[in-house]
Structure formats: C-alpha cells, structure tokens
SEMAR-500974 format. One line per 4 residues: their letters; for each residue x, y, z of C-alpha. Coordinates in nm, 2 decimals. Layout:
BEGIN
a	X,Y,Z  ...
***
This chain:
BEGIN
mrpd	0.34,-0.50,3.83  0.22,-0.23,3.60  0.47,-0.08,3.36  0.56,0.31,3.42
velr	0.36,0.36,3.07  0.10,0.11,2.93  -0.08,0.29,2.62  -0.43,0.10,2.54
elnv	-0.67,0.14,2.27  -1.04,0.18,2.24  -1.27,0.26,1.93  -1.45,0.51,2.09
idtv	-1.70,0.59,1.81  -1.81,0.20,1.81  -1.83,0.28,2.20  -2.07,0.54,2.17
esww	-2.27,0.42,1.90  -2.34,0.08,2.08  -2.43,0.22,2.42  -2.65,0.49,2.28
gdsl	-2.80,0.23,2.03  -2.77,0.49,1.69  -2.50,0.59,1.48  -2.31,0.92,1.54
sedl	-2.47,1.22,1.41  -2.58,1.59,1.52  -2.94,1.43,1.59  -2.76,1.20,1.84
ieli	-2.55,1.44,1.98  -2.85,1.65,2.09  -2.98,1.33,2.26  -2.68,1.29,2.43
vaap	-2.62,1.63,2.54  -2.97,1.65,2.66  -2.98,1.34,2.85  -3.03,1.33,3.23
aghl	-2.72,1.34,3.44  -2.78,0.99,3.56  -2.74,0.87,3.22  -2.43,1.05,3.11
dmff	-2.25,0.94,3.43  -2.38,0.60,3.34  -2.23,0.60,3.00  -1.90,0.74,3.11
rscr	-1.84,0.49,3.34  -1.90,0.26,3.09  -1.66,0.41,2.86  -1.39,0.43,3.13
seer	-1.47,0.06,3.20  -1.47,-0.09,2.88  -1.17,-0.35,2.78  -0.88,-0.19,2.60
vrvs	-0.63,-0.39,2.40  -0.28,-0.28,2.42  -0.15,-0.04,2.14  0.09,-0.23,1.91
tagr	0.45,-0.08,1.88  0.49,0.12,1.54  0.65,-0.11,1.29  1.00,-0.03,1.12
gqfr	0.94,0.26,0.91  0.62,0.39,1.05  0.52,0.72,1.12  0.29,0.76,1.41
plls	0.26,1.09,1.60  0.11,1.12,1.92  -0.16,1.39,1.99  -0.25,1.41,2.36
hsas	-0.50,1.63,2.53  -0.21,1.85,2.62  -0.20,1.98,2.26  -0.54,2.14,2.33
deyi	-0.44,2.51,2.41  -0.75,2.48,2.61  -0.67,2.83,2.81  -0.63,3.00,2.48
kndc	-0.90,2.85,2.25  -1.17,2.83,2.49  -1.17,2.47,2.36  -1.03,2.18,2.54
whyl	-1.10,1.94,2.25  -0.89,2.13,2.00  -0.63,1.89,2.00  -0.89,1.61,1.81
slap	-0.92,1.88,1.52  -0.53,1.85,1.47  -0.59,1.49,1.35  -0.72,1.53,1.01
amal	-0.37,1.73,0.91  -0.18,1.49,1.06  -0.36,1.17,0.90  -0.27,1.26,0.50
yshe	0.09,1.24,0.58  0.09,0.97,0.87  0.06,0.60,0.83  -0.15,0.62,1.19
vlie	-0.20,0.89,1.49  -0.22,0.80,1.83  -0.48,1.02,1.98  -0.56,1.05,2.34
dpfs	-0.89,0.93,2.44  -1.14,1.20,2.55  -1.37,0.99,2.74  -1.09,0.92,2.97
ygwi	-1.14,1.26,3.14  -1.50,1.19,3.31  -1.79,1.38,3.38  -1.94,1.60,3.62
dipg	-2.29,1.76,3.56  -2.16,2.15,3.60  -2.27,2.44,3.43  -2.11,2.45,3.07
qrdd	-2.01,2.13,3.09  -2.31,1.98,2.85  -2.17,2.25,2.60  -1.85,2.13,2.65
lrsm	-1.95,1.79,2.62  -2.12,1.88,2.27  -1.79,2.00,2.13  -1.62,1.73,2.20
lkhl	-1.90,1.51,2.03  -1.89,1.76,1.72  -1.53,1.69,1.68  -1.56,1.32,1.71
lnia	-1.80,1.35,1.43  -1.60,1.52,1.22  -1.27,1.25,1.26  -1.56,0.97,1.28
plar	-1.46,0.84,0.91  -1.06,0.83,0.99  -1.14,0.66,1.31  -1.34,0.36,1.14
sgvl	-1.06,0.38,0.89  -0.82,0.27,1.15  -0.57,0.52,1.12  -0.65,0.70,1.43
kfyv	-0.62,0.49,1.76  -0.75,0.65,2.10  -0.51,0.55,2.37  -0.55,0.62,2.74
dsga	-0.22,0.55,2.95  -0.28,0.28,3.20  0.08,0.30,3.34  0.20,0.33,3.72
rysr	0.35,0.65,3.65  0.09,0.83,3.46  -0.02,1.07,3.74  0.34,1.18,3.78
nrhp	0.42,1.20,3.37  0.08,1.42,3.35  0.09,1.65,3.66  0.26,2.01,3.55
afag	0.42,2.00,3.95  0.61,1.67,3.82  0.64,1.71,3.44  0.83,2.07,3.52
rifn	0.64,2.35,3.37  0.84,2.66,3.35  1.18,2.73,3.17  1.43,2.94,3.31
feqi	1.59,3.16,3.01  1.79,3.31,3.20  2.13,3.10,3.09  2.02,3.05,2.75
pmst	2.09,3.39,2.56  2.48,3.31,2.71  2.48,2.95,2.54  2.76,2.94,2.27
dsav	2.55,2.68,2.09  2.39,2.82,1.78  2.16,2.60,1.79  2.00,2.69,2.11
rdsf	2.05,3.06,2.05  1.86,3.07,1.72  1.59,2.88,1.84  1.55,3.10,2.15
eals	1.59,3.41,1.92  1.27,3.26,1.66  1.07,3.21,2.01  1.14,3.53,2.15
lrmd	1.04,3.70,1.87  0.69,3.50,1.86  0.64,3.57,2.23  0.71,3.93,2.22
amdk	0.47,3.98,1.96  0.18,3.78,2.16  -0.08,3.96,2.39  0.10,3.90,2.72
tyas	-0.18,3.69,2.91  -0.20,3.51,2.57  0.18,3.41,2.55  0.14,3.33,2.94
elff	-0.11,3.07,2.91  0.07,2.93,2.59  0.39,2.94,2.76  0.23,2.71,3.06
sttn	0.03,2.46,2.80  0.33,2.41,2.57  0.62,2.31,2.84  0.33,2.09,3.00
evay	0.28,1.95,2.62  0.64,1.88,2.56  0.72,1.78,2.92  0.46,1.50,2.89
alni	0.56,1.39,2.53  0.92,1.35,2.67  0.82,1.17,2.99  0.64,0.93,2.79
saqa	0.87,0.86,2.52  1.15,0.77,2.73  0.92,0.50,2.90  0.76,0.41,2.59
pdyf	1.01,0.44,2.29  0.88,0.25,2.00  0.52,0.31,2.00  0.51,0.68,1.83
qlcs	0.74,0.96,1.71  0.71,1.32,1.88  0.54,1.58,1.68  0.47,1.90,1.69
hdev	0.17,2.07,1.57  0.29,2.48,1.57  0.59,2.65,1.53  0.61,2.74,1.93
tslf	0.56,2.40,2.02  0.88,2.28,1.79  1.06,2.55,1.94  1.03,2.45,2.27
yqla	1.12,2.10,2.18  1.46,2.23,2.04  1.54,2.44,2.35  1.44,2.15,2.55
inag	1.68,1.90,2.40  1.99,2.13,2.24  1.99,2.33,2.59  1.95,2.00,2.77
raei	2.27,1.82,2.61  2.42,1.57,2.80  2.78,1.41,2.70  2.74,1.03,2.64
rdgk	3.07,0.90,2.54  3.37,0.96,2.32  3.34,1.32,2.36  3.03,1.32,2.21
sfrl	2.63,1.52,2.29  2.32,1.51,2.17  2.15,1.72,1.92  1.84,1.80,1.76
erll	1.92,1.85,1.36  1.67,1.97,1.13  1.68,1.73,0.83  1.42,1.82,0.57
alsm	1.14,2.10,0.55  0.87,2.04,0.31  0.57,2.27,0.18  0.26,2.05,0.18
peis	-0.09,2.16,0.06  -0.31,2.19,0.40  -0.68,2.00,0.28  -0.92,2.16,0.51
gras	-1.24,1.94,0.38  -1.42,1.71,0.62  -1.25,1.43,0.78  -1.43,1.21,0.51
qitr	-1.30,1.38,0.22  -0.96,1.33,0.40  -1.01,0.95,0.45  -1.10,0.91,0.10
lrsd	-0.80,1.10,-0.01  -0.57,0.84,0.19  -0.75,0.54,0.02  -0.82,0.65,-0.33
seef	-0.49,0.90,-0.37  -0.20,0.72,-0.55  0.05,1.07,-0.46  -0.06,1.05,-0.06
adwr	-0.03,0.66,-0.06  0.34,0.69,-0.25  0.40,0.97,0.02  0.35,0.74,0.32
skls	0.55,0.47,0.14  0.82,0.68,0.03  0.82,0.80,0.41  0.86,0.43,0.54
vald	1.14,0.39,0.27  1.31,0.74,0.40  1.26,0.62,0.78  1.38,0.25,0.76
aidd	1.73,0.38,0.59  1.76,0.64,0.82  1.73,0.36,1.11  2.02,0.19,0.98
isys	2.29,0.46,0.99  2.57,0.37,1.19  2.66,0.53,1.53  3.02,0.58,1.38
deaw	2.89,0.73,1.10  3.00,1.11,1.16  2.83,1.21,0.86  2.50,1.10,0.94
rlea	2.31,1.46,0.90  2.41,1.50,0.56  2.35,1.11,0.50  2.00,1.12,0.63
reil	1.90,1.48,0.47  2.00,1.29,0.13  1.77,1.02,0.20  1.49,1.18,0.30
rsel	1.51,1.46,0.00  1.60,1.17,-0.23  1.25,0.98,-0.13  1.01,1.29,-0.05
epvs	1.11,1.56,-0.25  0.97,1.41,-0.60  0.64,1.28,-0.46  0.60,1.62,-0.23
erit	0.61,1.80,-0.58  0.38,1.58,-0.73  0.11,1.60,-0.46  0.13,2.01,-0.54
nsvr	0.10,1.96,-0.88  -0.20,1.71,-0.83  -0.36,2.00,-0.63  -0.34,2.22,-0.87
rspa	-0.47,2.03,-1.16  -0.81,1.90,-0.93  -1.06,2.19,-0.87  -1.23,1.97,-0.57
lraa	-0.84,1.97,-0.43  -0.78,2.34,-0.46  -1.15,2.41,-0.32  -1.06,2.20,-0.02
tsgf	-0.69,2.33,0.02  -0.67,2.61,0.29  -0.33,2.67,0.20  0.01,2.52,0.30
rtfs	0.19,2.36,0.57  0.55,2.24,0.65  0.64,1.91,0.72  0.97,1.89,0.90
lagl	1.16,1.61,1.02  1.48,1.62,1.26  1.69,1.38,1.40  1.82,1.34,1.73
gtvt	2.19,1.24,1.67  2.54,1.31,1.86  2.81,1.56,1.76  3.17,1.66,1.89
sall	3.09,1.83,2.23  3.37,2.08,2.08  3.21,2.22,1.84  2.90,2.29,2.08
ggpv	3.11,2.56,2.28  3.26,2.37,2.54  3.11,2.24,2.84  2.80,2.40,3.00
atpv	2.77,2.57,3.35  2.49,2.34,3.43  2.36,1.96,3.39  2.08,2.15,3.17
agla	2.15,2.48,3.06  1.89,2.73,3.07  1.63,2.49,3.22  1.63,2.56,3.60
vakm	1.36,2.33,3.69  1.47,2.01,3.88  1.17,1.79,3.70  1.20,1.97,3.35
seav	1.58,1.86,3.37  1.45,1.47,3.47  1.27,1.46,3.20  1.46,1.60,2.94
ltyl	1.78,1.38,3.05  1.55,1.05,3.11  1.41,1.07,2.77  1.79,1.12,2.64
eakk	1.93,0.84,2.85  1.63,0.59,2.71  1.66,0.69,2.36  2.04,0.61,2.42
rykt	1.99,0.25,2.54  1.69,0.19,2.29  1.94,0.25,1.97  2.32,0.19,2.11
drai	2.47,0.15,1.78  2.28,0.42,1.57  2.37,0.74,1.50  1.96,0.88,1.47
ldim	1.87,0.81,1.83  1.50,0.94,1.73  1.32,1.15,1.49  1.08,1.40,1.57
asit	0.84,1.60,1.32  0.66,1.92,1.30  0.38,1.97,1.06  0.30,2.32,1.11
eshp	0.17,2.64,0.97  0.36,2.82,0.64  0.48,3.15,0.66  0.51,3.35,0.36
***
C-alpha cells in the first residue's frame, strides 16, 4: 500500500543529457524545441518512467526548503517555470533545496507549448551547476494522496477574511493588516490571481508537510506567501492540552546579500566561500540546539531567539563585509533579502484573547481548515515533548 506522500528524486540534468546524447546548452535546447512532436512525446514518457529513488529524510540540523510548482505565480509572471529561478537565492543559505521535477507535467503539442518548453529548459540550464553539485533534489510525489493534496478543490483555495479582523489575537490582526496593505496596493486582477496561486501553494505545502514531516522545512519566497502562512496557522489555532495553543512566532530576521549571478557563480561560492560555509554550519548548530528545547520550557521563544542570534548574527555580518570588500561579489549582488526563521510552538490560550468562535477562525472553507488542523496535529505527534514543533523560513525581498 502506497503511503499518502512518497517523495522520489531524479537527476533531471543527467536524464536530459543521456536521452539527447549531449550536454545541456543553448544549442541543445534549440534542437530539443525543434524536435518532431513524436520525439518529444517519447522523451517526456521516458522522463516519467525513469526509476526514481526515495528522497532521504532531512538530517538533524539540516535546512532543506521545499520549492513546488505552486510557487510559480504562473498566472502573474506568464512563466510557469518561474519557481525554478527561485532556487539559487535559496541555495546559498540552505544545505539542500527540494524542488519539484518540471518533467512530471508531461507534454502536449499545442500552440505555445514549444516556447514554454524552451523557457523551462533555459531555467534548467541556469541552475544545472547547482543540480550537478547535489544541492538541488528534483522530486515527484508518487503518494496515494497526490491528486487530493494538489488539486485546488481539495486544498481549499479561498480564505474567508470576515472574522479575522475581529480576532483578539494581535499576531493575527498584525498579519491581516500587513497583508491587506500589500493587496490593496496591487492591481485588482493581479491581486486576485496572486490570492488564488498563493492559497493553493500554502495549502499544498501544509498538506504534504503533515504527511511527510521530516523531509523538508516550509519556506516562503515572498512576503505575501509568508503572511498567508502566518494567517493560516495563527488564525487556525487549536488547543492541544494544558490550556495551550499553537502560534507561529518570528525568531530571527537578518538582511542577507542577494547574489544575482549565474548559478555557476553561486555554486563556486557555496564550495569556496568560508563565510557561506560557516553560515550553513552555524545554522545546523542553531537548529540542532533549538530542537532540544523541552515542551515544558515556557521561555522557548526567548531561548530560541538567543540561540539563533548568537550563532547567525556574527556570520551574517562577516558575509556582508565580504561583499563590501570584494568587487566581484559587489557586482553580482543585486540588493538584499531578508532571511527569517519562525518557530511553531505553544502559548497559553488565555494570552490569545480567549476562545474562538469557529474551529479555525477566519477560514470558512472546510478543506482549508482540514489542511491546517491536520498539519498541526501531525507536528504535535512528531515532536511530542518539544517546545518548537516546526521551523518555517522565509527568504524574501528586503524593503527600505
């Protein structure tokens, strides 16, 4: 019997090069795009039939964010492979990145599909050095609940915000107000499309995180997604025991350089830069220490913040200084991104403003409520005696 979620990986760069008999390049991309439809159909069938190995669980102290196709914002950016371009920004600060296999979506020879294929292959060409280094793991979900987890009808694609503004929980109100400001400033069509894609992404990630809790960390790639996660979890609080409820608390936020060079440059930085290697090492130490904080420790937020600050702030300053000293790094730095870590832990229910009117305040769609509650219950079972049940990251744009 298949498990609900079964993550399997394949080296897609090797697969492309083996099937076409050449190294991935601009010339090979044009050859592939111009190939007869029958050849392309055979190629995609071959990719889907390749034997994949099970993704290993993330090691203790390992930071492995998930990048799914849902993060593509395809309706907005007119590029359904945009999620592939998010990998380099995550790779410098992560031990590995779990990224959805783009070949799992198949091939149909319809107008515009060849341009779409060219775009996907060019994204793969850019991140190929990272894939070859083993930092990127391309996964497919072969689990029994894949369609249910993925489909918007089951994921629960709509938030009902009518009750959230009435919440007495300051964390919920603050998240709602910040999200409202962002959405109100957008074009209405853009905001509607972003709303649809982001709620699907959040629900999908919560679903598979509940069913495969030790494979990856949740990670948002922009501020809007981060705010949706906060609302979904904080407004969806559920009392567990001893009069305590869950809350997602920000523990650390650091401004880090965004290296905008090609993935080959980022690959060299990962392997050659002492500062970035030290960052990943210190992050492991911090995550490992945080994992040992006991459920009975009421001061888990203060303790976790102190651990993260003491380990990561010094190396963050070293990275920033190295960018200032290096002309090559300065030229490749397009600005800064905020690296944030939040912890899912418990607080006394009384501090949250008393009981809520519905099982999941502000989320009227039952399927979305189910996704949040299933996620919370799974994390509670996975770390019964730990104060912090999950770590959630965000690597987002920095705002002046």
